[in-house]
N, C-alpha and C positions, 0 to 999 in steps of 0.2 A: 409460526407457534409450535408446539411442543406437545405431545399427545400420549396417553399411555397406552397400554397392552390391550385395553379394552376400547381404543380409540375414543376416546374422552379428550379432552382439554387439558393440561397440567394447570392446574390456575397459577400457581406460583411461576413457572417456569415462562409461561406465557405471559404474564405479569412483569417480569423480568426483560424480554426482548422486546415487550410493548415501550419500557423505559429506555430499550437502546432506538428503537426510532422517534421517541418525544426527543432524546438527545439528539436526534438532525443525523444516527449514522446511518451507514447506506444498507440497501438491501443485501448486499454483496457479506456485509459485515454482522448483520441480524441471522441471517443465513447460518454462518459461518458456529456462530456465538451457540445458535440453537441445536446443532448437532453437536456441539460441545458437551454443552448440558444434558441432554438426550443419552449421550455416552456415559455422564456419571449418575445420570438417575437409573439407567439400565444396570447399571454395574450394582449400585443398593438394591435395587429387584430383585438380580440375580447372589446374591449374598448376605440377604436380610438385616440389611443396615435402613435407618432411621437416617433417612437423605437431608431432613430438616436441624437431624441433631447428633450429629455422626461425633463418636471420639475419636480423640488425635489420631489416636492407633488406628485408627479404620482411616482415617485419610492416609494414612501413612501409606495403608497395603493397598489402597486406591493408586496412590501415587505408584508403586512397586508393581500394580498389576500392569498397569499403561506401557510398561516397555518389558514387562515377564511377558505377556499372553502376545500367541501368535498371531499378524493384523488377518484376518479373510482374504483367504484364495478370491483372485475376480479373474473373468474368463473362462474358456471353454477349455485351455492346455491343463493336464495337470501339472501341477505345483511339485517340482524338485526340489526346490530348497524353501526353508518359512522364512517367513521376510518379520520386521519387527519394527513398531513407534521408536523413531528418535528419540535419543532425550530431549531435544531443543523442543519436538512437536508435542513430546510429554507436555512439556513447562505451558506452552502456547493451551493447553486442554485444564492445566490445573489453577492457571492464570482466572479461564475464565469461570471455574468451577469456584474460586477462590471469593473472584465479585460477585458470582449465580448467590453464595450462599451468604456473603456481605449483605446485598441489597435484599436476602428474604431475612434476616435477623436484626435489620434493623424496619423490618417491616410488620407483619402479624402471618406472615407464613413459620418463621421461625423462631424460638429463643436467641431472645439476647445473648446467652452465654455462646452462642457458637462463635459470634466472632470475636475473641480474644483466639479463640485455637488458632485462628487462621494468618495472624502477623505476629510479630516482635520487634521491640526498638532495637535499633542497631547503631553504635557512633562510627560514624565515618571516618576513617582513620586518613582516609586521604580523597576531600570532597572535591566535586567535580568542578569546573571552572565556571560552570554555570550557578553554582548551588549557594544560595544567601543562608551563610550561619547567622547571622544577625549580629549585632554589635557587640554582643556576650557572647557571642558562640551558642547559642540558646538554639538556635536547631540543628544542631550537628547531630543529635540524634534524629533518627525518622525511623517509621514503621516498616519493615519489608515482611514478604511471605516467609513462613516457615517451609510452604510445601513447594520446593524444587530441585531440580538437578542440578547442579554445577554441571556447563557446558562450559567451552573455548567458545568464545565471541568469533562468530563465521566475519568473514571478512565480506566486504561489499564488492557486488559487482557490477562492472558498469561496459560500456560501449566505447571504442577510440572512434575517433574520425571515422577511420580506414572500414571497419565493420559496420558504423552506420549506413555507408556508402554501399556496403556488400548487401547488406538488408534490402536496402531502398531497391537495388538493382532486381534484388530475390522478389518482389512484389508485381504481383501479376496488374493488378488493375490502382488506375490513377487512385481512389479514394484511399487503397490501403500505402500505397509512397504516400499520400499526403497526410495521412494519420502516425507515419512512423519518422515524416518531414516535419509534424507541429511536435509532438512530445519529445524530439533532440532536438530542436533551436527552441522550445519553450521554457522545457522543466515542467510541464505541465501533470499535473495526477495523470492515472485513469477515469477517476470518476469526476477528475473537469473537462478532462478533455472529451467526454460521452454527454456532459451535459454540456457543453457548449451549443450555441445557436447560432443561426447563422447572421444575426444581427452584433456579436461580438467581434465579427471580421471585420475590420477598419483599413485597408488595403489601399485606400488611396493617398495621396500626398497630404490631403486633407480632407478635415474629416467634419468640418465643422460643420455641413450642411446637414449632419444626421444630430446635429448638439453634442458633438464630442470635440473638447479643446484642443486634446492629445496631437499636437504636429507629428507628422510622418506614419507611415503603416505600420501598425502595429495589432494586438489580438486581447481583446478583454475575457479575465477569468472570473466570473460572477459567481458565488453559489447560490444553487437556486431549491429550493425546496422541492419535493413529491415529482419529480420527474418521472415519466411513464415508465421508461428505462429501468429507474431504480439507482441512475449514479447520481452521486453527491460529491464534493468537494468538500475537503478535508479542512481547507482554510477558510475561514468567514470572511476577514477583509479579502475586498472586492481590490484586484490590483490588475495593471497591463505591462505587457511587454513587447518591445518594442522586435519588427521583421524584416528583411528584407527583401529585393525583387525577387529571388530564388524561391523563397517561401509563396510568396505572391501567384509566383509560374505554376507551382505547382497544384495552389489552389483553384487558380483559373482549369487546369487539364482536367482535376476531379470535377468542376462544376459541369463541366462539356462531358463530362460521362454520367453526371447525376440527372444531368439534363434528357438523355436517352430512357432516362424510366421515369414513368410520368405518376408513377405512384409517388415518388419522392417529394413530386412538387408542392405539396399540401402540407410537410413535416417543415418544422422551421431550425431544427436539429439537425446540425453541421455532419455528423454522422450517421448515415440511414443504411438500410439492407438494397442492396443494390443488383444483388446476386441468386438470394435463395427468400422463397416466404417469410414473414410475411413483407412485401416489395415498401419500400417506403417508410417503415416504421424504424426509431429509432436505435442504433446496435446498442448490445447489451453486452458485462463485463464478459461473459463464460464468451459470448462468441470471439470475443478480442483476443481472450487470451488464446483461444484455439487458431485465430489467425498469426498472433505473437509465435504458438508452437512451429504451425505451417512453413513460416517465411523461416522461424531457427534452423529445424531440417534442411533445409534447401540452401540455407547459405552452410552450412557445419558447425556451427558454434551455437552455444547457448544465448537465448536474446529473449525479454520481456519488458512490458510496457514501463516498470520503474529502472532497469539499466538505461533507458534513454531522458529519464529526469536526471540522472548519474552522469551519464552526458554532456547533456545542458549547462550543468554546475561546472563540470571538471571545464571545458572548454571557456566559457567566462573566465573563470580562476585565473586558467591558465595564461588566456590574454589580456589578465590586470586588470582587470574590471573590480571596481573595490567591494570589498566582503559584504557594505553593507547593504549596496546595491543588489550584490549575487542574490544577498538574505530578500532581499522585496522582490527581485524576480521569482525566486523560488516561491512564497507564500511564508515562512518562518517567524515567527513570532522570536524567537530565542536566535541569538547568534551561536549557541552551542549547536544546535541543531545543524549548523552546517560541516558541523566535524566530521561525519561520514560521508560527503559528497568528494574530500578533496582526496582526489587519486594521483599517484606518479605510475607514469609512464615503465616498461623495461628500460628505453632507452634513457630517458631521466635518469634511472637509478643508475646504470652504467656511466652516465654522463658523470654523474657525484661522483662514484667513487675514482675514476679516474681522474678527476681532477686532484684528489684528494694526494692519489700516488704522485700526479704530476708536480705537485707543492712538493712533495717529500724528494723526490728525485734533484728539485733543483736548490732545494734547502731551505726554502720559505717558509 
């Protein structure tokens, strides 16, 4: 929810967040969007802008303010330098603001005239491989946001096999090792992993006794609404991913550790609190991200849950698994979504250059 300076609910903002909830967006996403909308409304309040019907000039001022206004200092130490919001972060806030104003312009909280201020038509000079232009190329023109900074596309981070091994060795508890193992072996998203139930773990050679026709050890990824920990999987289509004996061994070690906490027995979630209150309750987003921060500090390099997902896809592709099968494992609707998950290691890049040099020397 979003409240104003009188501690009253902001009707339009709360309705917008409610629409995200109705659309099945995770609690984490709802919270992030609420904070961004609150930033926009606070700016409007401070500068005397009608939040529901801003002029394009005022919206441009908000865009500039996002990167020019110093961020508030946090912590007890005296700040020696000022920190500013990155343009990529500002773009994320602008995206949410545009979505919020579009929602309001199509409803009862803002005039319909606000919507044309937010987007413009653009002819795609180089359409992406996944864009359907139509038989007469009638869909080559698309609506794009007017409010955004031009920023360089950031590189996608991933973990190598050796780095995953270091992360696993850095984990103190079997539960934490299994969480890393599961995400790196199945490519599951963080929301999908935290929403998994124990009934999704089919690690016997034959699962027909539990009504599952899939042969061999595997894990089911199922989107469930209303999880008490707020976890929501992005993919709406259920899928299953085969796993190996090492995976089953990591799960067995975790179950032994879990059995030592009586409170965990009542929960059907796979990942639960074992070392801090409330014991036995399902793990949440923030505690999982904190866990990865601790593991990254011990390992000595950056690591987060999504990097494990990139690792899984990269390992499958390098092993020669067909792209359509990898797409199914990852839960992607479009094959274009696979492009960011194709990574080349430093060794592979060096080998490619040396191969060309060798061919040049031999004259072939």
